LUMROZA-638991 format. One record per atom (N, C-alpha, C, O, CB): residue in three letters; y, x, z. Coordinates in steps of 0.2 Angstrom, whole numbers, plus 2048, in hexadecimal, padded with zeros to 3 digits. Last residue first. Glycine has a CB too. Layout:
ALAYXZ/...
//
This chain:
PRO8818A5794/PRO87E8AB794/PRO8838B1795/PRO8818B7796/PRO87A8AD78D/LYS8858987A0/LYS88789C79A/LYS8848A379A/LYS8838A679F/LYS88F89D799/PRO87B88B7A6/PRO87E8917A7/PRO8808957A0/PRO87C89479C/PRO87A8967AB/CYS88087A7A4/CYS87B87F7A2/CYS87F8867A3/CYS8848877A0/CYS87987E79B/PRO88486F7B1/PRO8868737AC/PRO8808787AA/PRO87D87A7AF/PRO88C8767AD/LYS87B85F7B4/LYS87E8667B7/LYS87F86A7B0/LYS87C8697AB/LYS8788697BB/GLY8758537B3/GLY87C8537B3/GLY87F85A7B6/GLY88485A7B9/GLY87E84D7B8/LEU8688537B0/LEU86A8537B7/LEU8718537B8/LEU8738537BE/LEU8678597BB/ARG8688557A3/ARG86584F7A5/ARG86784E7AD/ARG8678487AF/ARG85E84E7A4/GLU86C8627A3/GLU87085D7A0/GLU86E8567A2/GLU8738527A4/GLU87085D798/LEU8618697A8/LEU8678697AC/LEU86C8637A9/LEU86F8607AD/LEU86A8707AC/VAL85886779D/VAL8568647A3/VAL85D8637A8/VAL85E85E7AB/VAL8518697A7/ALA85E86E793/ALA85D867792/ALA85B864798/ALA85D85E799/ALA85786678D/CYS85F87B798/CYS865877798/CYS864870796/CYS86886C798/CYS86987A792/ILE85187F798/ILE85487D79F/ILE85B87A79E/ILE85D8757A2/ILE8568847A2/LYS84787678C/LYS84C87C78E/LYS85087A794/LYS851874795/LYS85187C788/PRO836871790/PRO83D87078E/PRO841876790/PRO84087A794/PRO84086A791/VAL82687578A/VAL82B876790/VAL83287578D/VAL834878788/VAL82987D793/ARG82086877F/ARG82286F780/ARG82686F787/ARG82A86A789/ARG82687177A/ILE81185F77D/ILE81885F77F/ILE81A866781/ILE816869785/ILE81985A785/PRO80786276E/PRO808862776/PRO810862777/PRO814864773/PRO805868778/LEU80C85176A/LEU80985576E/LEU80885C76B/LEU80785C765/LEU802852771/ALA81D84F763/ALA81684E763/ALA813852768/ALA81685776B/ALA81384F75C/ALA82A852765/ALA82984C761/ALA82184A761/ALA820845760/ALA82B84D759/SER833858772/SER82C85876F/SER82B85276B/SER82A84D76E/SER82785A773/GLU83F855779/GLU83E85B774/GLU83885C770/GLU83786076C/GLU83F861778/ALA83C84A780/ALA84184A77B/ALA841850776/ALA84384F770/ALA84884A77E/GLN83284F789/GLN83084A784/GLN83684977F/GLN834848779/GLN830843788/ALA83A858791/ALA83485A78D/ALA832856787/ALA831857782/ALA82E85B792/ALA844850796/ALA846855792/ALA84085878D/ALA841859787/ALA84985B795/GLN83B84879F/GLN83F84579A/GLN84184A794/GLN84184978E/GLN84584179D/PHE8368527A7/PHE83284F7A3/PHE83584B79D/PHE83384B797/PHE82E84A7A6/PHE8428577AE/PHE83E85B7AA/PHE8398587A5/PHE83985A79F/PHE83A85F7B0/ALA84784B7B3/ALA84B84E7AE/ALA8478537AA/ALA8488547A4/ALA8518517B1/THR83C8497BD/THR83E8447B8/THR8428477B2/THR8408467AC/THR84283E7BB/ARG83E8557C5/ARG8388537C1/ARG83984E7BB/ARG83684F7B6/ARG8328507C6/ALA84B8527CA/ALA84A8587C6/ALA8438577C2/ALA8438597BC/ALA84985E7CA/ALA8498477D1/ALA84E8477CB/ALA84C84D7C7/ALA84C84C7C1/ALA8568477CE/LEU84084C7DB/LEU83E8467D6/LEU8438467D0/LEU8408457CB/LEU83E8407DA/PRO8488567E1/PRO8428587DE/PRO8408527D9/PRO83D8547D3/PRO83C8597E2/ASP8588597E2/ASP8548537E2/ASP84D8557DE/ASP84E8547D8/ASP85884D7E0/GLY8608637DF/GLY85F8627E6/GLY85B85C7E7/GLY85A85A7ED/GLY8668617EA/SER8648687D3/SER8658617D4/SER86585F7DC/SER86885B7DE/SER86085D7D1/ALA8618767D3/ALA8678737CF/ALA86986C7D2/ALA86F86A7D3/ALA8678737C8/ALA8548767D8/ALA85A87A7DB/ALA8608777D9/ALA8658777DD/ALA8598817DA/VAL84D86F7CE/VAL84D86D7D5/VAL8538707D9/VAL85786C7DC/VAL84786E7D9/ALA84F8787C3/ALA8518717C3/ALA85286E7CA/ALA85786A7CB/ALA84D86C7BE/LEU8488837C8/LEU84F8847C6/LEU85287D7C6/LEU85887C7C8/LEU8518877BF/ALA83B87E7C9/ALA83F8807CF/ALA8468817CE/ALA84A87F7D2/ALA83C8877D1/LEU83887C7BB/LEU8398767C0/LEU83D8787C6/LEU8408747C9/LEU8328737C1/LEU8388897B7/LEU83D8857B4/LEU83E87F7B9/LEU84387D7BA/LEU83A8827AE/GLY82D88E7BF/GLY8348917BF/GLY83988C7BD/GLY83F88C7C0/GLY8348987BC/THR8238867BA/THR8248867C1/THR82B8897C2/THR82F8867C6/THR82088A7C5/VAL82288B7AD/VAL8238847AE/VAL8268837B5/VAL82B8807B6/VAL81D8807AC/ASN81F8997AF/ASN8258977AB/ASN8278907AD/ASN82D88E7AE/ASN8248987A4/ALA8138987B5/ALA81889B7B9/ALA81F8997B5/ALA8248987B9/ALA8188A37B9/ALA80A8937AB/ALA80C88F7B1/ALA8128927B5/ALA81688E7B8/ALA80688E7B6/ALA80889D7A2/ALA80D8987A0/ALA80F8947A6/ALA8158917A7/ALA80A89379B/LEU7FF8A47A9/LEU8058A77A7/LEU80A8A27A5/LEU8108A37A7/LEU8048AC7A1/SER7F489C7AA/SER7F789E7B0/SER7FE8A17AF/SER8028A17B3/SER7F28A27B4/THR7F089A79D/THR7F48957A0/THR7F78977A6/THR7FC8947A8/THR7F088E7A1/GLY7F18A8792/GLY7EE8A4798/GLY7F28A079B/GLY7F88A179B/GLY7EB8AA79D/ASP7F68B878C/ASP7F48B178B/ASP7F08AE791/ASP7EE8B2795/ASP7EF8B1785/GLY8058C278A/GLY7FE8C178D/GLY7FC8B978B/GLY8018B578A/GLY7FE8C2795/PHE80F8D0786/PHE80D8C9784/PHE8068C8787/PHE8018CC786/PHE80D8C777D/ALA8188DA791/ALA8138D978C/ALA8128D278B/ALA8138CD790/ALA80C8DD78E/PHE8238E6798/PHE8228DF797/PHE81C8DF791/PHE81C8E478D/PHE8288DB794/SER8258F27A6/SER8258F079F/SER8238E879E/SER8228E57A3/SER8208F479B/ASP8238FB7B1/ASP8298F87AF/ASP82A8F67A8/ASP82F8F87A5/ASP82F8FD7B1/GLY8168FD7B3/GLY8199027B0/GLY8209007AD/GLY8239027A9/GLY8159047A9/PRO80C8ED7B1/PRO80E8F47B5/PRO8118F97B0/PRO8108F97AA/PRO8078F77B7/VAL8168E07AA/VAL8108E47AB/VAL8128EA7AE/VAL8178EC7AE/VAL80C8E57A3/THR81C8CF7A8/THR81D8D67AA/THR8168D97AB/THR8118D67AC/THR8218D77B1/SER81B8C5799/SER81A8C77A0/SER81B8CE7A2/SER81B8D279D/SER8128C47A2/VAL81B8B978D/VAL81E8BF78F/VAL81D8C0797/VAL8208BC79A/VAL8258C078D/ILE80E8B1786/ILE8138B178B/ILE8158B878D/ILE8118BC78F/ILE8108AD791/GLU8048AE77B/GLU80A8B277A/GLU8108B177F/GLU8158B077D/GLU80D8B1773/VAL80089F782/VAL7FF8A377D/VAL8058A777C/VAL80B8A477C/VAL7FD89F776/GLY7FE89378A/GLY7FD89A78D/GLY7FC89F788/GLY7F88A3789/GLY7F889A792/PRO80788478B/PRO803889787/PRO803890789/PRO80989278A/PRO80488977F/ALA806879795/ALA80A87F795/ALA806884791/ALA803888794/ALA80C88179C/GLN807867796/GLN80486D793/GLN808873793/GLN80E872791/GLN80186C78C/MET80385A7A0/MET80885F79E/MET80486579B/MET80086779E/MET80E8617A4/ASP80284A7A6/ASP7FF84F7A2/ASP8048547A0/ASP80A85279D/ASP7FB84C79C/MET8028417B5/MET8068447AF/MET80284A7AC/MET7FE84D7B0/MET80C8477B2/ILE8028337BF/ILE7FD8387BB/ILE80183A7B5/ILE8048377B1/ILE7F78347B9/PHE80682E7CE/PHE8088307C8/PHE8038347C5/PHE8018397C8/PHE80F8337C8/TYR8068207DA/TYR8028267D7/TYR8058287D0/TYR8068237CC/TYR7FB8267D7/THR80D81A7E8/THR80D81A7E1/THR80A8217DE/THR80C8267E1/THR8158197DE/ILE80A8107F6/ILE8098167F3/ILE8098167EB/ILE8068117E8/ILE8038197F5/GLY80B8037FB/GLY8118077FB/GLY81080E7F8/GLY8158127F8/GLY814807802/ALA7FA804800/ALA800800800/ALA806804800/ALA807809804/ALA8007FB806/
//
């Protein structure tokens, strides 16, 4: 009673993900564990910007759906997520 369950599918392709490697260098790697860190980091930035985890999650998934015409749904750009939260996108 009063409990709502959400089931969400999300893909984070783990192919050619840039990662750090020993020796102060970078390399491409494959595997979903590499992609998961990128998705988690993006969502953490959205939560920090909004202060509201539910709003951040909603903005994240709405931006992902808006950027992907078909499956697999791609990880959205941080500026698209921040825009949905009414926050400015940082300038490079």
